[in-house]
C-alpha positions as CSV (number, residue, x, y, z in Angstrom):
1,M,59.7,66.2,-58.3
2,F,61.1,62.4,-58.8
3,A,63.3,63.1,-56.6
4,T,61.1,63.6,-53.2
5,A,60.1,61.3,-50.9
6,E,56.7,61.7,-51.1
7,F,56.4,61.0,-54.7
8,W,57.9,57.9,-54.2
9,V,55.9,56.9,-51.2
10,M,52.7,57.3,-53.4
11,I,54.4,55.7,-56.7
12,S,55.0,52.7,-53.8
13,F,51.2,52.9,-53.0
14,F,50.0,52.5,-55.9
15,L,52.5,49.8,-56.8
16,F,51.0,48.0,-53.9
17,V,47.4,49.1,-54.7
18,G,47.5,48.1,-57.9
19,L,49.4,44.5,-57.2
20,I,46.9,43.9,-54.4
21,V,44.3,44.4,-57.0
22,Y,46.2,42.3,-59.8
23,Y,46.1,39.4,-57.6
24,K,42.5,39.8,-56.7
25,V,43.0,40.3,-52.9
26,P,40.0,42.1,-52.2
27,G,38.0,39.2,-53.5
28,L,39.9,37.0,-51.1
29,L,39.4,39.3,-48.5
30,T,35.7,39.4,-49.7
31,A,35.4,35.6,-49.9
32,A,36.9,34.8,-46.7
33,L,34.5,37.9,-45.0
34,D,31.4,35.7,-46.7
35,K,32.1,32.6,-45.4
36,R,33.2,33.8,-42.4
37,A,29.9,35.5,-42.0
38,A,28.4,32.1,-43.7
39,D,30.2,29.8,-40.7
40,I,28.9,32.3,-38.3
41,S,24.9,32.3,-39.9
42,K,25.5,28.3,-39.6
43,A,26.7,28.4,-36.2
44,L,24.1,30.8,-35.0
45,D,21.3,28.2,-37.3
46,E,22.9,25.2,-35.2
47,A,22.6,27.5,-31.6
48,R,18.4,28.3,-32.9
49,R,18.1,24.6,-33.8
50,L,19.5,23.2,-30.4
51,R,17.8,26.0,-28.3
52,D,14.4,24.4,-30.1
53,E,15.5,20.6,-29.2
54,A,16.4,21.6,-25.7
55,Q,13.4,23.4,-25.3
56,A,11.0,20.0,-27.2
57,L,13.2,18.0,-24.8
58,L,12.4,20.3,-22.4
59,A,8.6,20.4,-22.9
60,S,8.8,16.4,-23.1
61,Y,10.7,16.0,-19.6
62,E,8.2,18.5,-18.0
63,K,5.3,16.6,-19.4
64,K,6.5,13.5,-18.3
65,R,7.0,14.6,-14.7
66,A,3.6,15.8,-14.6
67,E,2.4,12.5,-15.8
68,A,4.6,10.7,-13.5
69,M,3.3,13.2,-10.7
70,K,-0.5,12.4,-11.9
71,E,0.7,8.7,-11.7
72,A,1.9,9.0,-8.2
73,D,-1.0,10.9,-6.7
74,A,-3.1,8.2,-8.1
75,I,-1.2,5.7,-6.4
76,V,-1.1,7.9,-2.9
77,A,-4.9,7.8,-3.8
78,Q,-5.3,4.1,-4.6
79,A,-2.7,3.1,-1.5
80,K,-5.2,5.7,1.0
81,V,-8.6,3.6,-0.6
82,E,-6.4,0.5,0.0
83,A,-5.5,0.7,3.7
84,E,-9.2,2.1,4.3
85,R,-10.6,-1.1,3.1
86,L,-7.8,-2.9,5.0
87,A,-8.7,-0.7,8.2
88,E,-12.5,-1.2,8.2
89,E,-11.6,-5.7,6.9
90,T,-9.5,-6.0,10.0
91,R,-12.2,-3.6,12.5
92,K,-15.1,-5.8,11.0
93,N,-13.1,-9.2,11.7
94,M,-11.6,-7.9,15.0
95,Q,-15.3,-7.2,15.9
96,A,-16.5,-10.9,14.8
97,Q,-13.5,-12.4,16.7
98,V,-14.9,-10.5,19.8
99,E,-18.3,-11.6,19.4
100,R,-17.3,-15.2,19.0
101,R,-14.9,-15.4,21.9
102,Q,-18.0,-13.5,23.9
103,Q,-20.5,-16.4,22.7
104,V,-17.5,-18.8,23.4
105,A,-17.3,-17.5,27.0
106,E,-21.3,-17.1,27.3
107,D,-21.4,-21.2,26.2
108,K,-18.8,-21.8,28.7
109,I,-20.6,-19.6,31.7
110,H,-23.7,-22.1,30.5
111,Q,-22.1,-25.0,30.6
112,A,-20.3,-24.1,33.9
113,E,-23.8,-23.4,35.4
114,A,-25.7,-26.4,33.9
115,Q,-22.6,-28.5,35.6
116,A,-23.2,-26.9,39.1
117,V,-26.5,-27.1,38.8
118,Q,-26.8,-31.3,37.5
119,E,-23.8,-31.6,41.1
120,V,-26.1,-29.6,43.1
121,R,-29.2,-32.0,42.3
122,A,-26.6,-35.0,42.5
123,A,-25.6,-33.6,45.7
124,A,-28.8,-33.1,47.2
125,A,-29.9,-36.5,45.8
126,D,-27.2,-38.1,47.7
127,I,-28.0,-36.1,50.9
128,A,-32.1,-37.5,49.9
129,V,-31.5,-41.0,49.4
130,A,-28.8,-40.8,52.6
131,A,-31.5,-38.6,55.1
132,A,-34.2,-41.9,53.2
133,Q,-31.6,-44.2,54.4
134,K,-31.2,-43.1,58.3
135,L,-35.0,-42.4,58.5
136,I,-36.1,-45.7,57.4
137,S,-33.1,-47.8,59.3
138,E,-34.5,-45.5,62.2
139,K,-38.0,-46.0,62.0
140,V,-38.9,-49.5,60.2
141,D,-37.3,-53.0,61.7
142,A,-36.6,-56.2,60.1
143,A,-40.1,-57.6,60.1
144,K,-41.2,-54.2,58.4
145,D,-38.6,-54.4,56.1
146,A,-39.5,-57.8,54.9
147,K,-43.1,-57.4,54.2
148,I,-42.3,-54.1,52.2
149,V,-40.1,-56.4,50.0
150,E,-42.8,-58.8,49.4
151,R,-45.8,-56.4,48.8
152,S,-43.5,-54.5,46.1
153,I,-42.3,-57.9,44.0
154,S,-45.9,-58.8,44.1
155,E,-47.2,-55.1,43.2
156,L,-44.0,-55.7,40.4
157,A,-45.6,-58.7,39.1
158,S,-49.1,-57.3,38.4
159,K,-47.5,-54.3,36.7
160,L,-45.6,-56.8,34.7
161,H,-48.4,-58.8,33.3
């Protein structure tokens, strides 16, 4: 019975198991496995915490993006209103300028008409004076001329006093 190889394998096995138990290898293995499980649990907790932080950060950025889009839309709307106001103001200014230019042109036309009428009257007066001189010179001689001058002087003296 002591001479068989199986017997010595069994003895060696029990001695090996006894040494393992004596040196508390199962406790060390359990502690190592427990430590590994705790590390994995910590890593999972850290991963959950990081995921929650990332989701919160993503939500924050989404909110900021939405606010920025609202602000951009408000800026665009304000720019449209301002552009429409400027366009209306420009139209009014252009209309006023056209009216002023039209009034200036009409004033120039009236002034030119008045000047033309005045020139025509002056020309007519000049022609009338020339015609009167021609008629008087043809019909009045020197003696009649002297009488007319004397009568005008005497009427002038009576009208002045």
